C-alpha positions in Angstrom: 0.0 0.0 0.0 1.3 3.4 -0.8 2.7 5.4 2.0 5.5 7.8 3.0 8.9 7.7 4.7 8.9 10.2 7.6 10.7 11.3 10.7 9.3 11.4 14.2 9.6 14.9 15.5 8.1 14.5 19.0 4.8 14.9 20.9 2.4 17.8 21.5 -1.2 18.4 22.1 -4.0 19.9 20.0 -7.6 21.0 20.8 -10.7 20.3 18.9 -13.6 22.7 18.4 -15.1 21.6 21.7 -12.0 22.4 23.7 -11.1 18.7 24.2 -7.3 18.1 24.2 -5.7 15.3 22.2 -2.1 14.1 22.8 -0.5 13.6 19.4 2.8 12.5 17.8 4.1 14.8 15.1 5.7 13.1 12.1 7.4 14.9 9.2 6.1 12.8 6.3 7.9 13.4 3.1 8.3 14.9 0.6 9.3 11.6 -1.0 10.1 11.0 -4.6 9.2 7.8 -6.5 12.7 6.7 -7.8 11.5 3.8 -9.8 8.8 1.1 -10.1 9.1 -2.7 -9.7 7.0 -4.6 -12.2 6.0 -8.3 -12.6 7.6 -8.6 -16.0 11.0 -7.4 -14.9 11.2 -8.0 -11.1 8.5 -10.6 -10.3 6.6 -8.3 -8.0 5.0 -4.8 -8.0 6.2 -1.9 -5.8 7.1 1.7 -5.8 10.6 2.7 -4.6 10.6 5.9 -2.6 13.5 8.1 -1.5 13.5 10.5 1.5 15.9 13.2 2.7 18.3 14.3 0.0 22.1 14.0 0.9 25.4 14.7 -0.9 26.6 11.9 -3.0 29.6 11.3 -0.8 27.2 10.0 1.9 25.8 7.4 -0.5 27.5 4.1 -1.5 28.8 3.7 -5.1 26.1 1.2 -6.1 23.4 3.5 -4.9 25.0 6.5 -6.6 24.7 4.6 -9.9 21.1 3.6 -9.1 20.1 7.3 -8.5 22.0 8.5 -11.7 20.3 5.7 -13.7 16.9 7.0 -12.8 17.8 10.7 -12.8 17.0 11.5 -9.2 18.9 13.1 -6.4 20.7 11.0 -3.8 18.6 10.0 -0.8 19.5 8.9 2.7 16.5 6.5 3.0 15.1 4.3 0.3 12.1 2.0 0.9 9.6 0.1 -1.3 5.9 0.1 -0.9 3.7 -2.5 -2.5 0.2 -1.7 -3.9 -2.8 -3.1 -1.9 -6.5 -2.4 -1.3 -7.3 -2.0 -5.0 -4.3 0.2 -5.8 -2.6 -0.2 -9.1 1.1 0.2 -9.9 0.2 2.7 -12.6 -1.6 5.0 -10.1 1.7 6.8 -9.6 4.5 7.5 -12.0 8.3 7.5 -11.7 9.4 10.9 -10.6 6.2 11.9 -8.8 6.6 13.7 -5.5 4.5 12.4 -2.6 3.7 14.7 0.2 1.8 14.7 3.5 -1.4 15.7 1.7 -2.0 12.0 0.5 -3.3 11.6 4.1 -6.4 13.3 5.4 -7.6 14.0 8.9 -9.9 11.3 10.2 -8.4 8.3 8.4 -6.3 5.6 10.0 -2.7 4.7 9.2 -0.3 1.9 10.0 3.1 2.9 11.4 6.3 0.9 11.3 9.5 2.0 13.1 12.3 0.6 15.3 11.5 0.9 19.0 13.8 2.5 21.5 16.7 0.4 22.5 16.9 -0.2 26.3 20.0 -2.4 26.4 20.3 -5.5 28.6 17.4 -5.4 31.1 16.0 -7.6 33.8 12.7 -9.5 33.8 10.8 -6.9 35.7 11.4 -4.2 33.1 11.5 -6.6 30.1 8.6 -8.9 30.8 6.7 -7.2 33.6 7.5 -9.7 36.3 6.4 -8.9 39.9 9.1 -8.1 42.4 9.6 -10.2 45.5 8.0 -9.2 48.8 10.2 -6.7 50.5 9.7 -8.1 54.0 9.3 -11.4 55.8 12.9 -12.4 55.3 13.3 -11.6 51.6 16.8 -10.5 50.7 19.3 -10.1 47.8 16.9 -10.9 45.0 14.0 -8.5 45.0 14.0 -8.2 41.2 15.3 -11.6 40.3 13.8 -14.2 37.9 13.1 -16.9 40.5 13.0 -20.5 39.6 13.6 -21.2 35.9 13.3 -24.9 35.5 12.2 -28.3 37.0 14.1 -30.9 38.9 14.6 -34.4 37.5 11.9 -34.1 34.8 12.8 -32.7 32.4 15.9 -31.6 34.1 16.5 -28.6 31.9 15.3 -25.1 31.1 12.6 -25.1 28.5 13.1 -23.1 25.3 11.3 -19.7 25.3 11.6 -19.1 29.0 11.3 -15.4 29.8 14.7 -14.2 31.1 16.9 -11.1 31.2 18.3 -10.0 27.8 18.3 -7.4 25.1 15.2 -5.1 25.3 13.9 -2.9 22.5 15.7 -1.9 19.3 13.2 -4.1 17.2 10.9 -3.3 14.4 7.4 -2.5 15.7 4.3 -2.1 13.6 1.3 -0.4 15.1 -2.0 -0.5 13.2 -5.2 1.6 13.1 -3.8 4.9 14.4 -5.9 8.0 13.9 -4.7 10.9 11.8 -5.9 14.0 13.8 -4.5 16.8 11.7 -2.4 17.3 8.5 -0.3 20.3 7.9 0.3 20.0 4.1 2.5 23.2 3.9 5.1 21.9 6.3 4.5 18.1 5.6 3.5 17.4 9.2 1.1 14.7 10.2 -0.3 14.6 13.8 -1.2 11.0 14.9 -3.1 10.0 17.9 -1.7 6.8 19.4 1.6 5.1 20.2 4.2 5.7 17.5 7.3 3.6 18.1 10.8 5.0 18.1 12.7 7.9 19.6 12.9 11.5 18.4 14.3 11.8 14.8 13.8 8.1 14.2 12.6 7.0 10.7 9.0 5.9 10.5 7.0 4.4 7.6 3.4 5.5 7.2 1.0 3.3 5.3 -2.4 4.1 4.1 -5.0 1.6 5.2 -7.6 2.2 2.6 
């Protein structure tokens, strides 16, 4: 489904005509240029390839420099493919078209994909929501510990998939059905109500759901 590559700016709040306040996440969506199209005949699938955030060619690898020159487009920091869905056709957009925030409208829902905040190596309380041990009645030394992780003689091992301490965050997260509250087409800003993964200035992908 067609969408945009954007950057998470931060959070703010806006008011509706009745004075009700809405916490929103502000995303700079686009402008993105369609670099090329993938077709069934040539590539075996259909998709639009979009570029976002122009950079100097020295910041782009040699293969990508050749790719951009082949299609006559500037050099971009981020390149992503979007496949048509929900009745969309590959010919709905042409190579070289500029896509901006105005392809979204207030009141519709979007799907957002981004990489979540990395929290490093964390324990089970923060990572999995385990309860802590009782702080009285003789407890000591392991208030936030995992506790027992396995059985005795049978099966005599730790089962696969056991929730334990480890790397937390820094994974791709997709959140669906988020409401678009407002669109500022002049500044390419989209205000979204809901949990948008990622830290400030992280790259997010916005997909149209209809």
